[in-house]
C-alpha positions in Angstrom: 32.3 35.1 67.6 29.6 37.1 69.4 28.3 33.9 71.0 31.8 32.9 72.0 32.4 36.3 73.6 29.1 36.1 75.5 30.0 32.7 76.9 33.5 33.9 77.9 31.9 37.0 79.6 29.5 34.7 81.6 32.3 32.3 82.5 34.6 35.1 83.6 31.9 36.6 85.7 31.1 33.3 87.3 34.8 32.6 88.0 35.2 36.0 89.7 32.0 35.5 91.7 33.3 32.1 92.9 36.5 33.8 94.0 34.7 36.1 96.3 32.5 33.4 97.7 35.0 30.6 98.5 38.5 29.9 99.7 41.5 30.1 97.3 42.0 26.3 97.4 45.1 25.3 95.4 46.1 28.9 94.4 49.7 29.8 93.8 52.6 29.4 91.4 55.3 28.9 94.0 59.0 29.6 94.0 61.3 26.6 94.3 63.4 28.4 96.9 60.2 29.4 98.9 58.0 26.3 98.4 54.5 25.7 99.8 55.6 23.1 102.3 53.1 23.9 105.0 50.2 24.4 102.6 50.8 21.0 100.9 51.0 19.3 104.2 47.8 20.8 105.6 45.7 20.6 102.5 46.9 17.4 100.9 49.0 15.6 103.5 52.0 15.7 101.2 55.6 16.0 102.6 57.6 18.2 100.3 61.3 17.5 100.6 64.3 19.3 99.3 65.4 16.1 97.4 62.0 16.0 95.6 62.2 19.7 94.7 65.8 19.6 93.4 65.0 16.6 91.2 61.9 18.2 89.8 63.6 21.6 89.3 66.4 20.1 87.2 64.2 17.9 85.1 62.0 20.9 84.1 62.9 22.7 80.9 62.3 26.2 79.7 61.6 26.9 76.1 61.6 30.5 74.6 57.8 30.6 74.7 56.8 27.7 77.0 57.8 24.8 79.1 58.9 21.2 78.8 60.7 18.4 80.7 63.4 15.8 80.3 61.9 12.3 80.0 65.1 10.2 79.4 68.7 10.1 80.3 69.6 10.8 76.6 68.3 14.3 76.5 64.7 13.6 75.3 62.3 16.4 76.1 58.5 16.4 75.9 56.6 19.7 75.3 53.6 20.8 73.2 53.4 20.9 69.5 52.3 24.5 69.6 55.4 25.4 71.7 57.8 24.4 68.9 55.6 25.0 65.9 57.1 28.3 65.1 60.7 26.9 64.8 59.4 23.8 63.0 57.5 26.0 60.5 60.9 27.6 59.6 62.2 24.1 58.7 59.2 23.5 56.4 59.0 24.1 52.7 56.3 23.8 50.1 57.5 20.2 49.5 58.0 19.3 53.1 55.2 20.8 55.3 56.1 19.5 58.8 53.2 21.3 60.4 50.7 19.7 58.1 52.3 16.3 57.9 54.0 15.8 61.2 57.4 14.2 61.8 58.7 11.0 63.3 62.5 10.2 63.6 63.0 6.5 63.8 66.7 6.9 64.7 68.8 9.7 66.2 70.4 10.1 62.7 67.0 11.2 61.4 66.3 13.8 64.0 65.9 17.3 62.5 68.0 20.2 63.7 66.1 23.3 64.8 68.7 26.1 64.4 66.9 28.9 66.3 65.8 26.8 69.2 67.6 26.7 72.6 66.3 25.4 75.9 67.6 25.7 79.4 67.3 24.2 82.9 67.4 26.1 86.2 70.4 25.0 88.3 70.2 27.3 91.3 68.4 30.3 92.8 70.0 32.9 95.1 68.2 35.8 96.9 70.3 38.9 96.1 67.7 41.4 97.4 70.1 42.7 100.1 72.9 43.4 97.6 70.6 45.4 95.3 69.1 47.4 98.2 72.6 48.4 99.5 73.5 49.8 96.1 70.4 52.1 95.8 70.1 55.3 97.8 66.4 55.6 98.7 66.7 59.4 98.9 68.1 59.8 95.3 65.9 60.8 92.4 64.2 58.1 90.3 66.6 58.2 87.4 69.6 57.8 89.7 68.0 55.0 91.6 67.2 53.2 88.4 70.8 53.6 87.2 72.2 52.3 90.5 69.8 49.4 90.5 70.7 48.5 86.9 74.4 48.7 87.7 74.0 46.4 90.7 72.0 43.9 88.7 74.5 43.9 85.8 77.4 43.4 88.2 75.7 40.5 89.9 74.8 38.8 86.6 78.3 39.3 85.2 80.0 38.1 88.4 77.9 35.0 88.4 78.4 34.3 84.7 82.2 34.6 85.0 82.3 32.5 88.2 79.9 29.6 87.1 79.8 29.8 83.3 76.0 29.6 83.7 73.5 32.1 82.2 72.7 34.3 85.2 69.6 36.4 85.3 68.3 38.6 88.2 64.5 38.2 88.5 62.3 40.8 90.1 59.6 39.4 92.4 56.7 40.7 94.4 56.6 43.8 92.1 60.1 44.9 93.2 60.2 43.8 96.8 62.7 41.0 96.1 65.4 40.1 93.6 66.6 36.5 93.0 69.5 35.4 90.9 68.6 32.5 88.6 71.4 30.4 87.1 70.7 28.3 83.9 72.4 25.7 81.9 71.7 26.1 78.2 71.4 23.6 75.4 71.7 25.3 72.0 71.7 22.2 69.8 68.1 21.0 69.9 66.6 18.5 67.3 63.1 17.4 66.5 62.2 13.8 67.3 58.5 13.6 67.1 55.6 15.9 66.3 52.0 15.1 65.2 50.3 17.0 62.4 48.8 20.3 63.3 45.3 18.9 62.8 45.8 16.3 65.6 47.6 18.7 67.9 45.0 21.5 67.5 41.9 19.4 66.8 38.8 21.7 67.0 40.9 24.8 66.1 39.9 28.2 67.3 36.3 27.2 68.3 37.6 24.6 70.9 40.5 26.7 72.1 40.2 27.4 75.9 37.3 24.8 76.0 36.7 21.5 77.6 35.9 18.7 76.9 38.8 18.6 74.5 40.5 16.1 72.2 43.9 17.5 71.3 47.1 15.5 70.8 49.2 18.6 71.5 52.6 17.0 72.2 56.0 17.0 70.7 59.4 15.5 71.5 62.8 17.1 70.9 66.3 16.1 72.0 69.0 18.3 73.5 72.6 17.6 72.3 76.0 18.6 73.6 79.1 18.3 71.4 77.0 16.7 68.7 76.0 13.9 71.1 72.7 13.4 73.0 73.0 15.2 76.3 73.5 13.0 79.3 70.8 13.9 81.8 70.8 13.0 85.5 67.4 14.3 86.4 64.4 13.3 84.2 60.8 12.2 84.7 59.9 8.6 84.4 56.6 7.9 82.6 53.7 6.5 84.7 52.0 4.3 82.1 48.9 3.9 84.2 48.3 7.7 84.2 46.2 9.3 87.0 42.7 9.0 88.3 40.0 11.4 89.6 41.1 12.9 93.0 44.8 12.3 92.6 47.2 15.0 93.8 49.1 16.4 90.8 51.9 19.0 90.3 52.7 21.3 87.4 56.3 22.6 87.0 56.6 25.2 84.3 57.3 28.8 83.4 54.0 30.8 83.7 54.3 34.0 81.8 52.7 36.8 83.9 49.9 37.2 86.3 48.5 40.5 87.7 47.0 39.4 91.0 49.1 41.8 93.1 48.3 44.9 90.9 46.7 47.9 92.4 43.4 49.4 91.3 45.2 52.1 89.4 47.2 49.5 87.5 44.1 47.4 86.7 42.4 50.5 85.5 45.4 51.2 83.1 45.0 47.6 81.8 41.2 48.0 81.4 41.2 51.5 79.8 44.5 51.6 77.8 46.4 48.4 77.4 43.8 45.7 76.6 41.7 47.8 74.2 44.7 48.8 72.1 46.1 45.3 72.2 42.8 43.9 71.0 42.7 46.5 68.2 46.1 45.3 67.1 45.2 41.6 67.4 41.9 42.0 65.5 43.6 43.9 62.6 46.3 41.2 62.3 43.8 38.4 62.4 41.6 40.0 59.7 44.6 40.6 57.4 46.3 37.3 58.0 43.0 35.5 57.3 42.6 37.4 54.0 46.2 36.7 53.0 45.9 33.0 53.9 42.7 32.7 51.7 44.7 33.7 48.6 46.4 30.3 48.1 47.3 27.1 49.9 50.9 28.2 50.0 49.9 31.4 51.8 47.8 29.4 54.2 50.8 27.2 55.0 53.2 30.1 55.5 50.8 32.0 57.8 49.3 29.1 59.7 51.4 29.3 62.8 51.2 33.0 63.3 47.4 33.0 62.5 46.8 30.4 65.1 48.9 32.5 67.6 46.9 35.6 66.8 43.6 33.7 67.2 44.7 32.3 70.5 45.8 35.8 71.7 42.4 37.3 70.6 40.5 34.8 72.7 42.8 35.2 75.6 42.8 39.0 75.6 39.0 39.1 75.2 38.7 36.9 78.3 41.1 39.2 80.2 39.2 42.3 79.1 35.9 40.8 80.1 37.4 40.1 83.6 38.5 43.7 83.8 35.0 44.9 83.0 33.6 42.9 85.9 32.6 45.3 88.7 33.1 42.7 91.4 36.9 42.5 90.6 37.4 46.2 91.3 35.1 46.3 94.3 37.1 43.5 95.9 40.4 45.2 95.0 39.3 48.6 96.4 38.1 46.9 99.6 41.5 45.1 100.0 43.4 48.3 99.2 41.5 50.4 101.7 42.2 47.7 104.4 45.9 47.7 103.6 46.2 51.5 103.7 44.4 51.6 107.0 46.7 48.9 108.4 49.8 50.8 107.2 48.6 54.0 108.8 47.9 52.2 112.1 51.5 51.2 112.5 54.4 53.6 112.9 56.8 51.2 111.2 54.6 51.2 108.1 53.7 54.8 107.8 56.1 55.4 105.0 54.3 52.7 103.0 50.8 54.3 103.1 51.4 56.5 100.0 52.6 53.6 97.8 49.2 53.3 96.1 49.2 57.0 95.3 52.7 56.7 93.8 51.5 54.0 91.5 48.5 56.0 90.4 50.7 58.9 89.5 53.1 56.6 87.6 50.1 55.1 85.6 49.1 58.6 84.5 52.5 59.1 82.8 52.4 55.6 81.4 49.1 56.3 79.7 50.6 59.3 77.9 53.6 57.3 76.9 51.8 54.1 75.9 51.5 54.5 72.1 55.2 55.3 71.7 56.5 52.4 73.9 54.0 50.0 72.4 54.8 50.9 68.7 58.5 51.6 68.9 59.7 49.1 71.4 57.3 46.3 72.0 56.5 45.3 68.4 59.7 46.5 66.6 57.7 47.0 63.4 56.2 43.5 63.7 58.8 42.0 61.4 61.7 39.7 62.1 63.9 41.5 59.6 63.3 44.7 61.5 64.0 43.0 64.7 67.4 41.8 63.3 68.2 45.4 62.2 67.3 46.7 65.7 69.5 44.1 67.4 72.5 44.9 65.0 72.2 48.6 65.5 71.7 48.7 69.2 74.3 46.0 69.9 76.7 48.3 68.0 75.8 51.4 70.1 75.3 49.6 73.4 78.7 47.8 73.3 80.4 51.2 73.5 79.1 51.5 77.1 80.1 49.5 80.1 78.1 46.4 80.8 76.3 48.0 83.7 75.2 51.1 81.6 73.7 49.2 78.7 70.0 48.6 78.2 69.4 45.4 80.2 68.7 43.2 77.2 72.1 44.1 75.7 74.2 43.0 78.7 76.8 40.3 78.2 74.5 37.6 79.8 72.0 38.0 76.9 74.4 38.2 73.9 74.7 34.4 73.2 70.9 33.8 73.0 70.5 36.8 70.8 73.3 35.8 68.5 72.0 32.3 68.1 68.8 33.7 66.6 70.3 36.6 64.7 73.1 34.7 63.0 71.2 31.4 62.2 71.2 30.6 58.5 67.4 30.0 58.0 65.0 30.8 55.2 63.1 34.0 55.6 59.6 34.3 54.1 59.7 37.7 52.5 56.1 37.7 51.3 54.8 37.0 54.8 57.3 39.5 56.3 56.0 42.1 53.9 52.4 41.4 55.0 53.3 41.6 58.7 55.1 44.9 58.2 52.1 46.3 56.2 49.8 45.3 59.1 52.1 47.2 61.5 52.2 50.3 59.3 48.4 50.4 59.2 48.3 50.0 63.0 50.8 52.8 63.5 48.8 55.1 61.3 45.6 54.2 63.2 47.2 54.7 66.6 49.1 58.0 66.0 47.3 59.5 63.0 48.6 60.2 59.5 50.1 63.6 60.4 52.1 62.5 63.4 55.9 63.0 62.9 56.6 59.4 63.7 54.0 58.2 61.1 55.6 60.4 58.4 59.1 59.2 59.3 58.2 55.5 59.3 56.1 55.7 56.1 58.6 57.9 54.3 55.9 59.8 52.3 54.5 56.5 50.9 51.4 54.4 51.5 51.7 51.4 53.9 51.7 48.8 51.1 54.4 50.5 49.0 56.5 51.3 52.0 56.4 47.7 53.3 57.4 46.3 49.9 60.2 48.8 49.6 61.6 48.0 53.1 61.4 44.2 52.9 62.5 43.6 49.3 65.1 46.4 49.3 66.9 45.2 52.4 69.6 42.6 52.8 68.5 41.5 56.3 67.0 38.3 55.1 70.5 36.9 54.4 72.4 35.5 57.3 75.7 36.4 55.6 74.7 40.1 55.4 73.6 40.1 59.1 76.9 38.4 60.2 78.9 41.0 58.2 77.1 43.9 59.8 77.2 42.4 63.3 81.0 42.1 63.1 81.4 45.8 62.1 82.6 48.5 64.4 80.1 51.4 65.2 82.0 53.6 62.7 81.9 51.0 60.0 78.2 50.3 60.5 77.4 54.0 60.2 78.5 53.9 56.6 76.1 51.1 55.7 72.9 52.1 53.9 70.1 49.6 54.0 66.4 50.5 53.9 65.4 48.7 57.2 68.6 49.7 59.0 68.1 53.3 57.9 64.6 53.2 59.4 65.8 51.7 62.6 68.4 54.5 62.9 65.7 57.1 62.2 63.3 56.0 65.0 66.0 55.1 67.5 66.0 58.5 69.3 62.2 58.6 69.9 62.2 54.9 70.8 64.9 55.5 73.4 63.0 58.4 74.9 59.8 56.4 75.2 61.9 53.6 76.8 63.5 56.1 79.3 60.0 57.3 80.4 58.8 53.7 80.6 61.8 52.5 82.7 61.6 55.4 85.1 57.9 54.7 85.8 58.8 51.0 86.1 61.3 52.0 88.8 58.6 54.0 90.6 56.3 51.0 90.5 58.9 48.7 91.8 59.7 51.0 94.7 56.0 51.3 95.5 55.3 47.6 95.3 58.2 46.9 97.6 56.5 49.1 100.2 53.1 47.3 99.6 54.8 43.9 99.9 56.1 45.1 103.3 52.6 45.9 104.4 51.2 42.6 103.1 53.9 40.5 104.8 53.2 42.4 108.1 49.5 41.7 107.8 49.4 38.2 106.3 52.8 36.6 106.9 55.5 35.7 104.3 54.0 32.5 102.9 52.6 34.1 99.7 53.3 33.1 96.1 54.4 36.1 94.0 52.9 36.9 90.6 54.3 34.8 87.7 57.4 36.1 86.0 58.2 33.5 83.2 60.4 31.7 85.7 60.1 28.1 87.0 57.2 27.7 89.4 55.5 24.8 91.2 51.8 24.6 91.4 49.6 21.8 92.6 46.0 20.6 92.5 43.8 17.5 92.1 42.4 15.8 89.1 38.9 16.9 89.2 35.9 17.6 86.9 33.6 20.6 87.5 30.0 21.7 87.1 28.7 24.3 84.7 25.0 25.1 85.3 23.2 21.8 85.5 26.0 19.9 83.6 28.7 17.9 85.2 32.0 18.0 83.2 34.1 14.8 83.8 37.8 15.1 84.5 38.7 12.9 81.5 37.9 12.6 77.8 38.6 9.5 75.8 39.9 8.9 72.3 36.4 7.9 71.1 35.5 11.5 71.7 37.6 12.8 68.8 35.7 10.6 66.4 32.3 11.5 67.9 33.0 15.2 67.8 34.2 15.0 64.1 31.0 13.1 63.2 28.9 15.6 65.1 30.3 18.4 62.9 30.1 16.2 59.7 33.9 16.3 59.5 33.9 20.0 58.6 37.1 22.0 59.4 38.4 22.3 62.1 36.8 19.0 63.1 38.0 17.0 60.1 39.9 13.9 61.3 43.6 13.8 60.8 44.2 11.3 58.0 46.5 9.1 60.0 44.0 8.9 62.9 41.1 8.0 60.5 43.1 5.3 58.8 44.3 3.7 62.1 40.9 4.0 63.9 40.6 0.2 64.2 43.9 0.0 66.0 42.9 2.5 68.7 41.3 1.8 72.0 38.2 4.0 72.2 38.4 4.1 76.0 42.0 5.3 76.3 42.0 8.6 78.3 42.8 11.5 76.0 42.8 14.9 77.8 42.2 15.6 81.5 41.7 18.6 83.8 43.0 19.4 87.2 42.7 22.4 89.7 46.4 23.2 89.3 47.0 27.0 89.0 48.5 28.0 85.6 48.6 30.7 83.0 50.1 31.3 79.5 53.7 30.1 79.5 52.7 26.9 81.3 52.1 25.2 78.0 54.3 22.1 77.7 54.7 21.8 81.5 54.8 18.2 82.9 51.8 17.1 84.9 53.3 15.0 87.7 52.0 12.6 90.4 53.3 12.7 94.0 56.2 10.5 93.0 57.3 13.0 90.4 56.3 10.6 87.5 54.9 12.0 84.3 51.1 11.5 83.9 50.3 14.2 81.4 51.5 17.3 79.4 49.8 20.6 80.1 48.6 22.5 77.0 45.8 24.9 77.9 43.3 26.2 80.4 39.5 26.2 80.1 37.7 29.5 79.5 36.8 29.7 83.2 40.5 30.0 83.9 40.9 33.3 81.9 40.2 35.3 85.1 43.3 33.7 86.6 45.3 36.5 85.2 43.8 38.6 88.0 42.4 36.1 90.5 42.1 32.4 91.1 39.2 30.1 92.0 39.2 26.3 91.8 35.4 26.0 91.4 35.5 25.9 87.6 38.9 27.0 86.4 40.9 24.1 85.1 44.3 23.3 83.7 44.1 21.0 80.7 46.7 18.3 79.8 47.2 15.5 77.3 47.0 12.2 79.2 50.2 10.2 79.1 48.2 7.1 78.2 47.0 8.9 75.0 50.6 9.9 74.2 51.9 6.3 74.5 48.9 4.7 72.7 48.7 7.1 69.7 52.5 7.4 69.3 52.5 3.6 68.8 49.2 2.9 67.0 48.9 6.0 64.8 52.5 7.0 64.2 54.5 3.8 64.5 57.0 5.6 66.8 58.3 2.4 68.3 61.7 3.8 69.1 60.2 6.7 71.0 57.9 4.3 73.0 60.9 2.2 73.8 62.9 5.1 75.1 60.0 6.2 77.3 59.5 2.8 78.8 60.9 2.3 82.3 
């Protein structure tokens, strides 16, 4: 791990140095209603049309933790195996291990329902910035401004939902300078069609994660249904069976989670000194304990596999981000940019009121630092247990529904009730042993962060040790049963108050301090949004309006070229080939995680060694882009994005196309392996033009 961290540190430093020495190239995850028309024309000679954008927008699919795209008129969707692995894991048993064995449906009747999974497509975007600004008095105190803003957002979302029937969400952009209304069509009946075994999808495991060359078959297909029939889809991507070649212009349409490129120095210092170190402490504790638990038996390993892989991925990603934040060049460049913007604001009378925006953010970050442990432990992680999350949802839904829609916590507004209910009320098996282990990890972390004598620690532990308390809560609660949750969810507030359940009782006990931490957090968030709105005004005055905002887990368009890169004296080609998986396995003597998947080993003679497997492009991306379609200029599918290389880790804070690359599974590998390794003839036929 030390060697890996050193390589990441060197790569991040090189990426940041490249940023300060060269132009931004293909930087930007662009809004569909503010597309990079001029940039694409000037840099790539590509004419971006509204027809092209509308088609691509409605063929792109959002998953709860990633992206995907429609690839047939019968609701077929392609994404990554790792995007759906958590819900597939829930459908697995000791006798039917879908993650280990994979899955192929040879007919629609064989497709496997995934009860907790829903997907959605973006139908329209409307800029509602003016309506929200009109509702907020800039001279009011922060709490009043926050209340008025929340009321305006709730009213807009409710009005849109009632008018269109579409899930309607107001998205904050440019740190608070703009607000856009996104309207989504949802599909709540989603079924598994095809998924390779985990060993093929994540070949090379943690050592190869964020690396290239790569040999991962990280794809999966699901199907959206409506009224128990395959959804009829107008906009979908046709497969380009010849794939792409070096130098081709390619596009990525996905839902990148979050970038921090527009953050101020004070905000980056908060991430460097507070957020990332504590996050890494939590991740490292979880990885250590999950690994130890998995080693106890094969069944434990199966049950923990998906979450352990998630934690390992998070550890590598956050170390990369932390290394970037420890790079002096990043802060020197940010301070230089900040000074220039402040001087520019002070030089113009129409921008004088914006000059203190950076100071306002610094003051808000001081308060956020003092509040961090409470918001982190009581709101962000909800006791690190799904059963505890259920209890929180039930309890807060009961209390929040007593308020008007506009006065509720944002996540309890009407627009979010259906997605929450789909997860909360689904009749699925809960792994009590693993839930106990996760809660135990959380209790250790809470004790570490706050100290054993802190009132919250004593309240949560209930005068018991972490192991005893975790067992008492998980095995003494009824939250694992869907029938129990449904019963509680239907109760009135008065009826729910009479119910005694260990987890529900704990959720009640910590609700007041959790809400207080939330109040402080939300007020500082409001101050940050107001300040960033002023900074955006300065930026637009200085640089113009054609700027891509930071990622917000909403649909974005990025572009680049299929292109290899150079590391030191080594040229890294843009493509790997199927033969590389077998060579890499032999190089490591077939030791885990380089042991060949059994199906691939047995079908080696049927595979074409030269078939392109994975490829890289300069397309800008970040976590959340996983599963995104990689498209050519004709909006045909040429690959499925699943990762970035370790040089791309600095993209959280800055972008350079010298070495940072987006990694995708080549469509030729998808078609070839699906046929030769898995015998998925029906899938191949549906994908054929």
